PDB file of N, H, CA, C and O in Angstrom:
ATOM      1  N   MET A   1     125.243 -22.310  62.536  1.00  0.00           N
ATOM      2  CA  MET A   1     123.521 -21.908  62.216  1.00  0.00           C
ATOM      3  C   MET A   1     122.719 -21.734  63.778  1.00  0.00           C
ATOM      4  O   MET A   1     121.741 -21.087  64.153  1.00  0.00           O
ATOM      5  N   LEU A   2     123.478 -22.470  64.307  1.00  0.00           N
ATOM      6  H   LEU A   2     124.272 -22.995  64.003  1.00  0.00           H
ATOM      7  CA  LEU A   2     122.747 -22.360  66.148  1.00  0.00           C
ATOM      8  C   LEU A   2     123.191 -20.505  65.941  1.00  0.00           C
ATOM      9  O   LEU A   2     122.550 -19.716  66.636  1.00  0.00           O
ATOM     10  N   LYS A   3     123.809 -20.186  65.394  1.00  0.00           N
ATOM     11  H   LYS A   3     124.329 -20.827  64.830  1.00  0.00           H
ATOM     12  CA  LYS A   3     124.196 -18.443  65.868  1.00  0.00           C
ATOM     13  C   LYS A   3     122.941 -17.461  65.398  1.00  0.00           C
ATOM     14  O   LYS A   3     122.383 -16.529  65.977  1.00  0.00           O
ATOM     15  N   GLU A   4     122.755 -18.034  64.183  1.00  0.00           N
ATOM     16  H   GLU A   4     123.209 -18.791  63.713  1.00  0.00           H
ATOM     17  CA  GLU A   4     121.668 -17.409  63.081  1.00  0.00           C
ATOM     18  C   GLU A   4     120.123 -17.437  63.650  1.00  0.00           C
ATOM     19  O   GLU A   4     119.363 -16.517  63.348  1.00  0.00           O
ATOM     20  N   TYR A   5     119.657 -18.597  64.538  1.00  0.00           N
ATOM     21  H   TYR A   5     120.274 -19.345  64.783  1.00  0.00           H
ATOM     22  CA  TYR A   5     118.421 -18.876  65.215  1.00  0.00           C
ATOM     23  C   TYR A   5     118.272 -17.557  65.753  1.00  0.00           C
ATOM     24  O   TYR A   5     117.416 -16.750  65.390  1.00  0.00           O
ATOM     25  N   PRO A   6     119.263 -17.348  66.757  1.00  0.00           N
ATOM     26  CA  PRO A   6     118.471 -16.671  67.929  1.00  0.00           C
ATOM     27  C   PRO A   6     118.259 -14.731  66.747  1.00  0.00           C
ATOM     28  O   PRO A   6     117.359 -13.895  66.829  1.00  0.00           O
ATOM     29  N   GLU A   7     119.345 -14.739  65.961  1.00  0.00           N
ATOM     30  H   GLU A   7     120.077 -15.418  65.895  1.00  0.00           H
ATOM     31  CA  GLU A   7     119.444 -13.411  65.443  1.00  0.00           C
ATOM     32  C   GLU A   7     117.907 -13.262  64.523  1.00  0.00           C
ATOM     33  O   GLU A   7     117.214 -12.275  64.276  1.00  0.00           O
ATOM     34  N   LEU A   8     117.789 -14.411  64.243  1.00  0.00           N
ATOM     35  H   LEU A   8     118.352 -15.213  64.444  1.00  0.00           H
ATOM     36  CA  LEU A   8     115.899 -14.790  63.009  1.00  0.00           C
ATOM     37  C   LEU A   8     114.751 -14.591  64.194  1.00  0.00           C
ATOM     38  O   LEU A   8     113.738 -13.898  64.101  1.00  0.00           O
ATOM     39  N   ARG A   9     115.129 -15.289  65.198  1.00  0.00           N
ATOM     40  H   ARG A   9     115.952 -15.851  65.273  1.00  0.00           H
ATOM     41  CA  ARG A   9     113.767 -15.125  66.567  1.00  0.00           C
ATOM     42  C   ARG A   9     113.755 -13.582  66.833  1.00  0.00           C
ATOM     43  O   ARG A   9     112.663 -13.013  66.848  1.00  0.00           O
ATOM     44  N   SER A  10     115.062 -12.777  67.071  1.00  0.00           N
ATOM     45  H   SER A  10     115.949 -13.239  67.058  1.00  0.00           H
ATOM     46  CA  SER A  10     115.462 -11.369  67.592  1.00  0.00           C
ATOM     47  C   SER A  10     114.482 -10.243  66.207  1.00  0.00           C
ATOM     48  O   SER A  10     113.898  -9.186  66.444  1.00  0.00           O
ATOM     49  N   GLN A  11     114.588 -10.849  65.030  1.00  0.00           N
ATOM     50  H   GLN A  11     115.062 -11.708  64.837  1.00  0.00           H
ATOM     51  CA  GLN A  11     114.272  -9.839  63.950  1.00  0.00           C
ATOM     52  C   GLN A  11     112.743 -10.254  63.814  1.00  0.00           C
ATOM     53  O   GLN A  11     111.841  -9.421  63.904  1.00  0.00           O
ATOM     54  N   ASN A  12     112.574 -11.298  63.641  1.00  0.00           N
ATOM     55  H   ASN A  12     113.307 -11.975  63.567  1.00  0.00           H
ATOM     56  CA  ASN A  12     110.795 -11.927  64.034  1.00  0.00           C
ATOM     57  C   ASN A  12     110.212 -11.149  65.472  1.00  0.00           C
ATOM     58  O   ASN A  12     109.187 -10.560  65.129  1.00  0.00           O
ATOM     59  N   LEU A  13     110.362 -11.014  66.340  1.00  0.00           N
ATOM     60  H   LEU A  13     111.195 -11.493  66.618  1.00  0.00           H
ATOM     61  CA  LEU A  13     110.003 -10.434  67.206  1.00  0.00           C
ATOM     62  C   LEU A  13     110.087  -8.822  67.043  1.00  0.00           C
ATOM     63  O   LEU A  13     109.226  -8.306  67.756  1.00  0.00           O
ATOM     64  N   ARG A  14     110.685  -8.070  66.485  1.00  0.00           N
ATOM     65  H   ARG A  14     111.385  -8.489  65.905  1.00  0.00           H
ATOM     66  CA  ARG A  14     111.335  -6.964  66.140  1.00  0.00           C
ATOM     67  C   ARG A  14     110.099  -6.487  65.146  1.00  0.00           C
ATOM     68  O   ARG A  14     109.390  -5.482  65.197  1.00  0.00           O
ATOM     69  N   THR A  15     110.116  -7.404  64.385  1.00  0.00           N
ATOM     70  H   THR A  15     110.692  -8.220  64.344  1.00  0.00           H
ATOM     71  CA  THR A  15     108.896  -7.128  63.013  1.00  0.00           C
ATOM     72  C   THR A  15     106.909  -6.909  63.857  1.00  0.00           C
ATOM     73  O   THR A  15     106.054  -6.023  63.878  1.00  0.00           O
ATOM     74  N   LYS A  16     107.054  -8.250  64.370  1.00  0.00           N
ATOM     75  H   LYS A  16     107.749  -8.969  64.353  1.00  0.00           H
ATOM     76  CA  LYS A  16     106.455  -8.115  65.152  1.00  0.00           C
ATOM     77  C   LYS A  16     105.428  -6.769  66.658  1.00  0.00           C
ATOM     78  O   LYS A  16     104.394  -6.185  66.983  1.00  0.00           O
ATOM     79  N   ILE A  17     106.325  -6.967  66.855  1.00  0.00           N
ATOM     80  H   ILE A  17     107.165  -7.442  66.591  1.00  0.00           H
ATOM     81  CA  ILE A  17     106.484  -5.568  67.483  1.00  0.00           C
ATOM     82  C   ILE A  17     105.750  -4.321  66.980  1.00  0.00           C
ATOM     83  O   ILE A  17     104.676  -3.842  67.345  1.00  0.00           O
ATOM     84  N   TYR A  18     106.842  -3.824  65.806  1.00  0.00           N
ATOM     85  H   TYR A  18     107.715  -4.213  65.509  1.00  0.00           H
ATOM     86  CA  TYR A  18     106.261  -2.814  64.904  1.00  0.00           C
ATOM     87  C   TYR A  18     104.881  -3.069  64.379  1.00  0.00           C
ATOM     88  O   TYR A  18     103.897  -2.347  64.536  1.00  0.00           O
ATOM     89  N   LYS A  19     104.973  -4.417  63.609  1.00  0.00           N
ATOM     90  H   LYS A  19     105.772  -5.003  63.481  1.00  0.00           H
ATOM     91  CA  LYS A  19     103.451  -4.476  62.938  1.00  0.00           C
ATOM     92  C   LYS A  19     102.347  -3.924  64.250  1.00  0.00           C
ATOM     93  O   LYS A  19     101.475  -3.071  64.087  1.00  0.00           O
ATOM     94  N   GLU A  20     102.619  -4.588  65.452  1.00  0.00           N
ATOM     95  H   GLU A  20     103.328  -5.280  65.585  1.00  0.00           H
ATOM     96  CA  GLU A  20     101.518  -4.334  66.386  1.00  0.00           C
ATOM     97  C   GLU A  20     101.670  -2.731  67.034  1.00  0.00           C
ATOM     98  O   GLU A  20     100.827  -2.267  67.801  1.00  0.00           O
ATOM     99  N   THR A  21     102.786  -2.042  66.625  1.00  0.00           N
ATOM    100  H   THR A  21     103.471  -2.418  66.002  1.00  0.00           H
ATOM    101  CA  THR A  21     102.594  -0.580  67.064  1.00  0.00           C
ATOM    102  C   THR A  21     102.043   0.060  66.316  1.00  0.00           C
ATOM    103  O   THR A  21     100.953   0.531  66.640  1.00  0.00           O
ATOM    104  N   ILE A  22     102.584   0.308  65.060  1.00  0.00           N
ATOM    105  H   ILE A  22     103.469  -0.075  64.797  1.00  0.00           H
ATOM    106  CA  ILE A  22     101.826   0.232  63.561  1.00  0.00           C
ATOM    107  C   ILE A  22     100.282   0.454  64.172  1.00  0.00           C
ATOM    108  O   ILE A  22      99.762   1.539  64.431  1.00  0.00           O
ATOM    109  N   GLN A  23      99.640  -1.008  64.344  1.00  0.00           N
ATOM    110  H   GLN A  23     100.063  -1.889  64.134  1.00  0.00           H
ATOM    111  CA  GLN A  23      98.259  -1.482  64.352  1.00  0.00           C
ATOM    112  C   GLN A  23      97.874  -0.344  65.411  1.00  0.00           C
ATOM    113  O   GLN A  23      97.417   0.654  64.854  1.00  0.00           O
ATOM    114  N   LEU A  24      97.954  -0.249  66.901  1.00  0.00           N
ATOM    115  H   LEU A  24      98.325  -1.060  67.354  1.00  0.00           H
ATOM    116  CA  LEU A  24      97.905   0.489  67.929  1.00  0.00           C
ATOM    117  C   LEU A  24      97.939   2.030  67.597  1.00  0.00           C
ATOM    118  O   LEU A  24      97.136   2.878  67.985  1.00  0.00           O
ATOM    119  N   ILE A  25      98.875   2.178  66.918  1.00  0.00           N
ATOM    120  H   ILE A  25      99.528   1.489  66.603  1.00  0.00           H
ATOM    121  CA  ILE A  25      98.782   3.944  66.559  1.00  0.00           C
ATOM    122  C   ILE A  25      97.680   4.270  65.295  1.00  0.00           C
ATOM    123  O   ILE A  25      97.423   5.466  65.163  1.00  0.00           O
ATOM    124  N   THR A  26      97.237   3.656  64.680  1.00  0.00           N
ATOM    125  H   THR A  26      97.447   2.684  64.787  1.00  0.00           H
ATOM    126  CA  THR A  26      96.516   3.469  63.612  1.00  0.00           C
ATOM    127  C   THR A  26      95.048   3.534  64.032  1.00  0.00           C
ATOM    128  O   THR A  26      94.269   4.282  63.442  1.00  0.00           O
ATOM    129  N   THR A  27      94.640   2.701  65.118  1.00  0.00           N
ATOM    130  H   THR A  27      95.273   2.093  65.597  1.00  0.00           H
ATOM    131  CA  THR A  27      93.320   2.339  66.053  1.00  0.00           C
ATOM    132  C   THR A  27      93.119   4.046  67.060  1.00  0.00           C
ATOM    133  O   THR A  27      92.157   4.810  66.986  1.00  0.00           O
ATOM    134  N   HIS A  28      94.130   4.177  67.757  1.00  0.00           N
ATOM    135  H   HIS A  28      94.912   3.556  67.817  1.00  0.00           H
ATOM    136  CA  HIS A  28      94.442   5.531  68.400  1.00  0.00           C
ATOM    137  C   HIS A  28      93.677   6.604  67.249  1.00  0.00           C
ATOM    138  O   HIS A  28      92.685   7.301  67.459  1.00  0.00           O
ATOM    139  N   ASN A  29      94.483   6.489  65.968  1.00  0.00           N
ATOM    140  H   ASN A  29      95.289   5.922  65.797  1.00  0.00           H
ATOM    141  CA  ASN A  29      94.311   7.761  65.280  1.00  0.00           C
ATOM    142  C   ASN A  29      92.581   7.620  64.718  1.00  0.00           C
ATOM    143  O   ASN A  29      91.888   8.636  64.671  1.00  0.00           O
ATOM    144  N   GLU A  30      92.177   6.635  64.429  1.00  0.00           N
ATOM    145  H   GLU A  30      92.741   5.810  64.467  1.00  0.00           H
ATOM    146  CA  GLU A  30      90.719   6.415  64.037  1.00  0.00           C
ATOM    147  C   GLU A  30      89.941   6.793  65.082  1.00  0.00           C
ATOM    148  O   GLU A  30      88.884   7.331  64.750  1.00  0.00           O
ATOM    149  N   ASP A  31      90.139   6.678  66.227  1.00  0.00           N
ATOM    150  H   ASP A  31      90.997   6.241  66.497  1.00  0.00           H
ATOM    151  CA  ASP A  31      89.386   7.226  67.342  1.00  0.00           C
ATOM    152  C   ASP A  31      89.255   8.635  67.628  1.00  0.00           C
ATOM    153  O   ASP A  31      88.197   9.222  67.856  1.00  0.00           O
ATOM    154  N   ARG A  32      90.456   9.145  67.595  1.00  0.00           N
ATOM    155  H   ARG A  32      91.315   8.668  67.409  1.00  0.00           H
ATOM    156  CA  ARG A  32      90.361  10.872  67.312  1.00  0.00           C
ATOM    157  C   ARG A  32      89.592  11.609  66.564  1.00  0.00           C
ATOM    158  O   ARG A  32      88.772  12.511  66.736  1.00  0.00           O
ATOM    159  N   ILE A  33      90.294  10.692  65.198  1.00  0.00           N
ATOM    160  H   ILE A  33      90.960   9.960  65.058  1.00  0.00           H
ATOM    161  CA  ILE A  33      89.155  11.251  64.043  1.00  0.00           C
ATOM    162  C   ILE A  33      87.813  11.258  64.455  1.00  0.00           C
ATOM    163  O   ILE A  33      87.144  12.290  64.513  1.00  0.00           O
ATOM    164  N   HIS A  34      87.402  10.151  64.739  1.00  0.00           N
ATOM    165  H   HIS A  34      87.946   9.313  64.692  1.00  0.00           H
ATOM    166  CA  HIS A  34      85.468   9.956  65.051  1.00  0.00           C
ATOM    167  C   HIS A  34      85.548  11.009  66.079  1.00  0.00           C
ATOM    168  O   HIS A  34      85.025  12.032  65.637  1.00  0.00           O
ATOM    169  N   ALA A  35      86.056  11.183  67.437  1.00  0.00           N
ATOM    170  H   ALA A  35      86.481  10.352  67.796  1.00  0.00           H
ATOM    171  CA  ALA A  35      85.329  11.485  68.387  1.00  0.00           C
ATOM    172  C   ALA A  35      85.882  13.214  67.339  1.00  0.00           C
ATOM    173  O   ALA A  35      85.210  13.125  66.311  1.00  0.00           O
ATOM    174  N   ILE A  36      86.496  14.175  67.271  1.00  0.00           N
ATOM    175  H   ILE A  36      87.042  14.247  68.106  1.00  0.00           H
ATOM    176  CA  ILE A  36      86.295  15.156  66.367  1.00  0.00           C
ATOM    177  C   ILE A  36      85.245  15.518  65.561  1.00  0.00           C
ATOM    178  O   ILE A  36      84.630  16.576  65.425  1.00  0.00           O
ATOM    179  N   LEU A  37      85.151  14.334  65.005  1.00  0.00           N
ATOM    180  H   LEU A  37      85.651  13.475  65.115  1.00  0.00           H
ATOM    181  CA  LEU A  37      83.931  14.470  64.020  1.00  0.00           C
ATOM    182  C   LEU A  37      82.505  14.395  64.531  1.00  0.00           C
ATOM    183  O   LEU A  37      81.591  15.012  63.983  1.00  0.00           O
ATOM    184  N   HIS A  38      82.291  13.405  65.896  1.00  0.00           N
ATOM    185  H   HIS A  38      83.033  12.904  66.341  1.00  0.00           H
ATOM    186  CA  HIS A  38      81.694  14.110  66.834  1.00  0.00           C
ATOM    187  C   HIS A  38      81.331  15.111  66.995  1.00  0.00           C
ATOM    188  O   HIS A  38      80.287  15.624  66.592  1.00  0.00           O
ATOM    189  N   PHE A  39      82.562  15.752  67.924  1.00  0.00           N
ATOM    190  H   PHE A  39      83.410  15.335  68.251  1.00  0.00           H
ATOM    191  CA  PHE A  39      82.423  16.894  68.475  1.00  0.00           C
ATOM    192  C   PHE A  39      81.736  18.194  67.555  1.00  0.00           C
ATOM    193  O   PHE A  39      80.884  19.028  67.862  1.00  0.00           O
ATOM    194  N   SER A  40      82.561  17.950  66.213  1.00  0.00           N
ATOM    195  H   SER A  40      83.253  17.273  65.964  1.00  0.00           H
ATOM    196  CA  SER A  40      81.922  18.710  65.238  1.00  0.00           C
ATOM    197  C   SER A  40      80.134  18.618  64.867  1.00  0.00           C
ATOM    198  O   SER A  40      79.368  19.472  64.419  1.00  0.00           O
ATOM    199  N   THR A  41      79.999  17.729  65.123  1.00  0.00           N
ATOM    200  H   THR A  41      80.621  17.036  65.487  1.00  0.00           H
ATOM    201  CA  THR A  41      78.623  17.671  64.405  1.00  0.00           C
ATOM    202  C   THR A  41      78.157  18.335  65.610  1.00  0.00           C
ATOM    203  O   THR A  41      77.544  19.396  65.493  1.00  0.00           O
ATOM    204  N   ASN A  42      78.408  17.761  66.920  1.00  0.00           N
ATOM    205  H   ASN A  42      78.906  16.899  67.015  1.00  0.00           H
ATOM    206  CA  ASN A  42      77.529  18.682  68.058  1.00  0.00           C
ATOM    207  C   ASN A  42      77.346  20.113  68.325  1.00  0.00           C
ATOM    208  O   ASN A  42      76.396  20.633  68.910  1.00  0.00           O
ATOM    209  N   ILE A  43      78.699  20.855  67.666  1.00  0.00           N
ATOM    210  H   ILE A  43      79.471  20.432  67.192  1.00  0.00           H
ATOM    211  CA  ILE A  43      78.689  21.960  67.580  1.00  0.00           C
ATOM    212  C   ILE A  43      77.750  22.599  66.419  1.00  0.00           C
ATOM    213  O   ILE A  43      77.117  23.634  66.632  1.00  0.00           O
ATOM    214  N   LEU A  44      77.699  21.860  65.082  1.00  0.00           N
ATOM    215  H   LEU A  44      78.213  21.020  64.910  1.00  0.00           H
ATOM    216  CA  LEU A  44      77.241  22.718  63.863  1.00  0.00           C
ATOM    217  C   LEU A  44      75.920  22.738  64.225  1.00  0.00           C
ATOM    218  O   LEU A  44      75.108  23.617  63.940  1.00  0.00           O
ATOM    219  N   SER A  45      75.639  21.259  65.171  1.00  0.00           N
ATOM    220  H   SER A  45      76.299  20.545  65.402  1.00  0.00           H
ATOM    221  CA  SER A  45      74.376  20.986  65.885  1.00  0.00           C
ATOM    222  C   SER A  45      73.620  22.121  66.746  1.00  0.00           C
ATOM    223  O   SER A  45      72.437  22.449  66.845  1.00  0.00           O
ATOM    224  N   PHE A  46      74.433  22.428  67.139  1.00  0.00           N
ATOM    225  H   PHE A  46      75.393  22.162  67.059  1.00  0.00           H
ATOM    226  CA  PHE A  46      73.893  23.463  68.206  1.00  0.00           C
ATOM    227  C   PHE A  46      73.417  25.074  67.873  1.00  0.00           C
ATOM    228  O   PHE A  46      72.576  25.871  68.289  1.00  0.00           O
ATOM    229  N   VAL A  47      74.541  25.029  66.820  1.00  0.00           N
ATOM    230  H   VAL A  47      75.225  24.382  66.482  1.00  0.00           H
ATOM    231  CA  VAL A  47      74.588  26.417  66.409  1.00  0.00           C
ATOM    232  C   VAL A  47      73.641  26.235  65.041  1.00  0.00           C
ATOM    233  O   VAL A  47      73.356  27.320  64.534  1.00  0.00           O
ATOM    234  N   ILE A  48      73.279  25.451  64.577  1.00  0.00           N
ATOM    235  H   ILE A  48      73.510  24.569  64.989  1.00  0.00           H
ATOM    236  CA  ILE A  48      72.078  25.869  63.672  1.00  0.00           C
ATOM    237  C   ILE A  48      70.824  25.796  64.782  1.00  0.00           C
ATOM    238  O   ILE A  48      70.022  26.724  64.891  1.00  0.00           O
ATOM    239  N   LEU A  49      70.772  24.890  65.384  1.00  0.00           N
ATOM    240  H   LEU A  49      71.423  24.137  65.295  1.00  0.00           H
ATOM    241  CA  LEU A  49      69.488  25.024  66.821  1.00  0.00           C
ATOM    242  C   LEU A  49      69.619  26.518  67.257  1.00  0.00           C
ATOM    243  O   LEU A  49      68.576  27.168  67.332  1.00  0.00           O
ATOM    244  N   SER A  50      70.492  26.959  67.473  1.00  0.00           N
ATOM    245  H   SER A  50      71.340  26.431  67.413  1.00  0.00           H
ATOM    246  CA  SER A  50      70.400  28.493  67.878  1.00  0.00           C
ATOM    247  C   SER A  50      69.599  29.412  67.106  1.00  0.00           C
ATOM    248  O   SER A  50      68.639  30.157  67.304  1.00  0.00           O
ATOM    249  N   GLY A  51      70.530  29.002  65.926  1.00  0.00           N
ATOM    250  H   GLY A  51      71.309  28.397  65.765  1.00  0.00           H
ATOM    251  CA  GLY A  51      69.917  30.237  64.598  1.00  0.00           C
ATOM    252  C   GLY A  51      68.542  29.886  64.436  1.00  0.00           C
ATOM    253  O   GLY A  51      67.752  30.830  64.398  1.00  0.00           O
ATOM    254  N   TYR A  52      68.120  28.802  64.341  1.00  0.00           N
ATOM    255  H   TYR A  52      68.761  28.036  64.372  1.00  0.00           H
ATOM    256  CA  TYR A  52      66.143  28.134  64.301  1.00  0.00           C
ATOM    257  C   TYR A  52      65.734  28.965  65.179  1.00  0.00           C
ATOM    258  O   TYR A  52      65.221  29.996  64.744  1.00  0.00           O
ATOM    259  N   SER A  53      65.840  28.762  66.815  1.00  0.00           N
ATOM    260  H   SER A  53      66.256  27.924  67.168  1.00  0.00           H
ATOM    261  CA  SER A  53      65.124  29.088  68.110  1.00  0.00           C
ATOM    262  C   SER A  53      65.748  30.862  67.837  1.00  0.00           C
ATOM    263  O   SER A  53      64.651  31.413  67.927  1.00  0.00           O
ATOM    264  N   SER A  54      66.595  31.850  67.617  1.00  0.00           N
ATOM    265  H   SER A  54      67.486  31.402  67.543  1.00  0.00           H
ATOM    266  CA  SER A  54      66.356  32.554  67.492  1.00  0.00           C
ATOM    267  C   SER A  54      66.257  33.478  66.609  1.00  0.00           C
ATOM    268  O   SER A  54      66.367  34.657  66.944  1.00  0.00           O
ATOM    269  N   LEU A  55      65.959  32.987  64.900  1.00  0.00           N
ATOM    270  H   LEU A  55      65.870  32.029  64.628  1.00  0.00           H
ATOM    271  CA  LEU A  55      65.366  33.108  64.329  1.00  0.00           C
ATOM    272  C   LEU A  55      63.892  32.519  63.782  1.00  0.00           C
ATOM    273  O   LEU A  55      63.231  32.818  62.788  1.00  0.00           O
ATOM    274  N   GLY A  56      63.745  31.891  64.483  1.00  0.00           N
ATOM    275  H   GLY A  56      64.283  31.648  65.291  1.00  0.00           H
ATOM    276  CA  GLY A  56      62.736  30.910  64.240  1.00  0.00           C
ATOM    277  C   GLY A  56      62.387  30.498  62.624  1.00  0.00           C
ATOM    278  O   GLY A  56      61.282  30.165  62.195  1.00  0.00           O
ATOM    279  N   ASN A  57      63.775  30.630  61.786  1.00  0.00           N
ATOM    280  H   ASN A  57      64.672  30.901  62.135  1.00  0.00           H
ATOM    281  CA  ASN A  57      62.910  30.492  60.430  1.00  0.00           C
ATOM    282  C   ASN A  57      62.946  29.220  60.227  1.00  0.00           C
ATOM    283  O   ASN A  57      63.992  28.783  60.706  1.00  0.00           O
ATOM    284  N   GLN A  58      62.250  28.312  59.698  1.00  0.00           N
ATOM    285  H   GLN A  58      61.400  28.667  59.308  1.00  0.00           H
ATOM    286  CA  GLN A  58      61.872  27.094  58.509  1.00  0.00           C
ATOM    287  C   GLN A  58      62.856  26.479  58.541  1.00  0.00           C
ATOM    288  O   GLN A  58      63.378  25.516  59.102  1.00  0.00           O
ATOM    289  N   GLU A  59      63.120  27.635  57.420  1.00  0.00           N
ATOM    290  H   GLU A  59      62.696  28.417  56.964  1.00  0.00           H
ATOM    291  CA  GLU A  59      64.849  26.732  56.442  1.00  0.00           C
ATOM    292  C   GLU A  59      65.766  26.182  57.305  1.00  0.00           C
ATOM    293  O   GLU A  59      66.107  25.073  56.894  1.00  0.00           O
ATOM    294  N   LEU A  60      66.091  26.371  57.921  1.00  0.00           N
ATOM    295  H   LEU A  60      65.815  27.272  58.254  1.00  0.00           H
ATOM    296  CA  LEU A  60      67.196  26.686  59.312  1.00  0.00           C
ATOM    297  C   LEU A  60      67.024  24.504  59.597  1.00  0.00           C
ATOM    298  O   LEU A  60      67.877  23.649  59.360  1.00  0.00           O
ATOM    299  N   LEU A  61      65.898  24.366  60.038  1.00  0.00           N
ATOM    300  H   LEU A  61      65.205  25.060  60.231  1.00  0.00           H
ATOM    301  CA  LEU A  61      65.723  22.985  60.647  1.00  0.00           C
ATOM    302  C   LEU A  61      65.536  21.952  59.205  1.00  0.00           C
ATOM    303  O   LEU A  61      65.296  20.765  59.425  1.00  0.00           O
ATOM    304  N   ILE A  62      65.657  22.457  57.626  1.00  0.00           N
ATOM    305  H   ILE A  62      65.852  23.421  57.447  1.00  0.00           H
ATOM    306  CA  ILE A  62      65.711  21.810  56.712  1.00  0.00           C
ATOM    307  C   ILE A  62      67.297  21.617  56.656  1.00  0.00           C
ATOM    308  O   ILE A  62      67.830  20.514  56.535  1.00  0.00           O
ATOM    309  N   LEU A  63      67.905  22.694  56.748  1.00  0.00           N
ATOM    310  H   LEU A  63      67.472  23.590  56.847  1.00  0.00           H
ATOM    311  CA  LEU A  63      69.617  22.815  56.772  1.00  0.00           C
ATOM    312  C   LEU A  63      70.133  21.737  57.738  1.00  0.00           C
ATOM    313  O   LEU A  63      71.123  21.035  57.533  1.00  0.00           O
ATOM    314  N   ASN A  64      69.339  21.697  58.812  1.00  0.00           N
ATOM    315  H   ASN A  64      68.535  22.268  58.979  1.00  0.00           H
ATOM    316  CA  ASN A  64      70.101  21.179  60.213  1.00  0.00           C
ATOM    317  C   ASN A  64      69.759  19.418  59.812  1.00  0.00           C
ATOM    318  O   ASN A  64      70.647  18.619  60.109  1.00  0.00           O
ATOM    319  N   SER A  65      68.709  18.980  59.270  1.00  0.00           N
ATOM    320  H   SER A  65      67.988  19.630  59.028  1.00  0.00           H
ATOM    321  CA  SER A  65      68.693  17.697  58.678  1.00  0.00           C
ATOM    322  C   SER A  65      69.531  17.531  57.870  1.00  0.00           C
ATOM    323  O   SER A  65      70.173  16.501  58.076  1.00  0.00           O
ATOM    324  N   TRP A  66      70.011  18.428  56.503  1.00  0.00           N
ATOM    325  H   TRP A  66      69.490  19.265  56.336  1.00  0.00           H
ATOM    326  CA  TRP A  66      71.032  18.143  55.430  1.00  0.00           C
ATOM    327  C   TRP A  66      72.190  18.020  55.950  1.00  0.00           C
ATOM    328  O   TRP A  66      72.726  17.045  55.423  1.00  0.00           O
ATOM    329  N   VAL A  67      72.802  18.453  56.642  1.00  0.00           N
ATOM    330  H   VAL A  67      72.367  19.245  57.070  1.00  0.00           H
ATOM    331  CA  VAL A  67      74.001  18.883  57.666  1.00  0.00           C
ATOM    332  C   VAL A  67      74.355  17.681  58.387  1.00  0.00           C
ATOM    333  O   VAL A  67      75.480  17.198  58.264  1.00  0.00           O
ATOM    334  N   ARG A  68      73.260  17.039  59.310  1.00  0.00           N
ATOM    335  H   ARG A  68      72.345  17.431  59.410  1.00  0.00           H
ATOM    336  CA  ARG A  68      73.298  15.513  60.354  1.00  0.00           C
ATOM    337  C   ARG A  68      73.621  14.267  59.152  1.00  0.00           C
ATOM    338  O   ARG A  68      74.504  13.410  59.135  1.00  0.00           O
ATOM    339  N   GLU A  69      72.316  14.615  58.002  1.00  0.00           N
ATOM    340  H   GLU A  69      71.598  15.311  58.015  1.00  0.00           H
ATOM    341  CA  GLU A  69      72.612  13.343  57.093  1.00  0.00           C
ATOM    342  C   GLU A  69      73.863  13.511  56.366  1.00  0.00           C
ATOM    343  O   GLU A  69      74.310  12.396  56.096  1.00  0.00           O
ATOM    344  N   PHE A  70      74.773  14.655  55.847  1.00  0.00           N
ATOM    345  H   PHE A  70      74.410  15.560  56.067  1.00  0.00           H
ATOM    346  CA  PHE A  70      75.803  14.668  55.149  1.00  0.00           C
ATOM    347  C   PHE A  70      77.056  14.395  56.233  1.00  0.00           C
ATOM    348  O   PHE A  70      77.783  13.500  55.801  1.00  0.00           O
ATOM    349  N   LEU A  71      77.459  14.872  57.395  1.00  0.00           N
ATOM    350  H   LEU A  71      76.869  15.599  57.746  1.00  0.00           H
ATOM    351  CA  LEU A  71      78.084  14.047  58.332  1.00  0.00           C
ATOM    352  C   LEU A  71      78.150  13.295  58.761  1.00  0.00           C
ATOM    353  O   LEU A  71      79.115  12.960  59.448  1.00  0.00           O
ATOM    354  N   TYR A  72      76.850  12.469  58.506  1.00  0.00           N
ATOM    355  H   TYR A  72      76.066  12.742  57.948  1.00  0.00           H
ATOM    356  CA  TYR A  72      76.434  10.936  58.975  1.00  0.00           C
ATOM    357  C   TYR A  72      77.382  10.027  58.119  1.00  0.00           C
ATOM    358  O   TYR A  72      78.168   9.106  58.338  1.00  0.00           O
ATOM    359  N   ASN A  73      76.862  10.834  56.886  1.00  0.00           N
ATOM    360  H   ASN A  73      76.223  11.583  56.708  1.00  0.00           H
ATOM    361  CA  ASN A  73      77.371   9.762  55.613  1.00  0.00           C
ATOM    362  C   ASN A  73      79.049   9.653  55.683  1.00  0.00           C
ATOM    363  O   ASN A  73      79.729   8.706  55.286  1.00  0.00           O
ATOM    364  N   LEU A  74      79.522  10.917  56.312  1.00  0.00           N
ATOM    365  H   LEU A  74      78.970  11.686  56.634  1.00  0.00           H
ATOM    366  CA  LEU A  74      81.160  10.847  56.551  1.00  0.00           C
ATOM    367  C   LEU A  74      81.957  10.249  56.925  1.00  0.00           C
ATOM    368  O   LEU A  74      83.169  10.172  56.721  1.00  0.00           O
ATOM    369  N   LEU A  75      80.847   9.493  57.879  1.00  0.00           N
ATOM    370  H   LEU A  75      79.863   9.555  58.045  1.00  0.00           H
ATOM    371  CA  LEU A  75      81.531   9.025  59.129  1.00  0.00           C
ATOM    372  C   LEU A  75      81.479   7.681  58.679  1.00  0.00           C
ATOM    373  O   LEU A  75      82.366   6.965  59.143  1.00  0.00           O
ATOM    374  N   CYS A  76      80.582   7.083  57.807  1.00  0.00           N
ATOM    375  H   CYS A  76      79.861   7.664  57.430  1.00  0.00           H
ATOM    376  CA  CYS A  76      80.272   5.737  57.513  1.00  0.00           C
ATOM    377  C   CYS A  76      81.286   5.240  56.681  1.00  0.00           C
ATOM    378  O   CYS A  76      81.243   4.076  56.283  1.00  0.00           O
TER     379      CYS A  76
END
């Protein structure tokens, strides 16, 4: 029984390290996805506002607000 205890403790430690590693990777991936979505939103807004500025069309303003709302809902 004395020999089994260190193995059990070692296995528990490996399991804890594995779970923490998976949690860190998941958090890191979520942060990257949020950064990519924010960057995409900014680029899309810039393109729409540039089109509105160059064309002076009122419909692009409506499209811009719709796209922002759509992307905001994707983040939530």
